[in-house]
C-alpha positions, 0 to 999 in steps of 0.5 A: 863590825869592820870599822874604817876609821874616819878621823883623818878628814880634811873637815877637821881643823887640826887635820887641815893645819897638820896637812899644811905643815906636813906634820907627820907625827900628828898623822902617825899618832892619829893613825896609831890611836885609831888602829889601837881603838879597833879600826881595821882600815883607815879612811884618808880624806884629803879633799881634792888637793887640786894644787899639790895632789902629786906630792901630798897623796904619796906623802900621806901614804908613806907617813901612815904606812910607817906606823900602820899595816891596815888598808888605806881608804882613799877618799877624794874626788881627785883620781890623779891624786888617788892614783899617785897614792896607790902607787906608793902603797906597799902593805894591805889591799887599799880601798877607793872611796868612792864611785857613784852611778854618775856616768863619768865616775862610773866610767873611770873609777872602777877601771882604776880600782881594777888596775891597782887591785883595790876594793871599791866603795860604790854609792847608790847615787846617780846623776839625779842625786840620792833617791829617798826610797830604799828600792830606788837605791837598790835599783841603782846598785842592781842596774848600774853599779854591779853591771859596770863591775861585771862589764870590766870583770871587776871581782865582786868580792872587792865591791862595797855598796854604800847606800848613803846615810844622810843627816837627821837634820833636814833629811830624816825621811832617809833614815828608815829607807836606808835601813831597808836598803841595807837589809835588801842589798845583802840579798840582791846579788849572788854572791852579794857585795859587801855593804858599808855606810858612813855612820856619823853622817846621820848626825851631821849638822847636829849639835855636838852634844847630840851626835854620839847618841844619834850615832849609837842608836842608828848603829844598833838599828843598822846592826839589826838589818845586818850591817857589819862594815862602816866608816866610823870613829874608833875612838868613840868608846860608847859606840864601840860598847853599843857594838859589843853589846849587840855582837855578844848579846849582852843583856846584863844592863837595862840599856844593853837590853834595850839596844838588843831589843831595838836591834831585834825589832828591826831585824824582824821588820818590826818597829821598836815600841815604847813598851820596850822602854823603862820610862823611869830611866832617863838614859832609856828615854833618851834612846827611845826619843832618838829611835822615834826621830830615826824612824821619822815618827817625830820631826827632828829638832836640836832640842828633841831630847828636852821635849 
């Protein structure tokens, strides 16, 4: 699994304070921890930075590249800020996160990616928002995103399609559709573009104590449909253990067997069933309840594990 570390994100209060104070040590330690935890790239989400973008994007690149050699993913709506950062990159091939099929973004962002030889994450979202159905998301990729890349002779090996994970809290009908979008996109073009998702989006607006389990179970389901790249938390040891279990086929524990069965069922276009679960094992029961939510079989509530 190729993990793009998500932890340098302006939504974090610690990141906000460190950015305001230009605390280079904070960002360098966070970058080093993520790389040590297995991140193969680092997402840098600084927000639009409308007032100080000309200074802050280059500063962040210089700060992080001083301690890390992995690719930097520029996650912002501010193209001028992204370009200012790209001009300072001296190490690995960077990533722009992201364009969408909205006309203005699709016109400008791929040209910037081509000019600076970056990889590009492209969201299956148009002017009308994010479609629910998997085939509609795939259609955006096939009829708008990929044709634009071909039009400007952008290398297909640098394109990464993101069919958009949304939260179980209010948007759980998207969860099974996302699985099918990921499955289909891997066969939608020749050669197919890479596919990535922002995993922890699935647990946005969910109480902290529930988030890790939801992320882990969804990860197992996504790996079942072939996902091998995601923006996620490389400091989450339980998530990394779930990934290891599935990648190595490790069925030496009851929970490991269950995660493998979930991934196998999803891979075979089958629904996981309660027959796969030891209902006397509280951990397996929690995983099973989470599967039902992610399958949109049971309506999500913050107290779903207690029900």
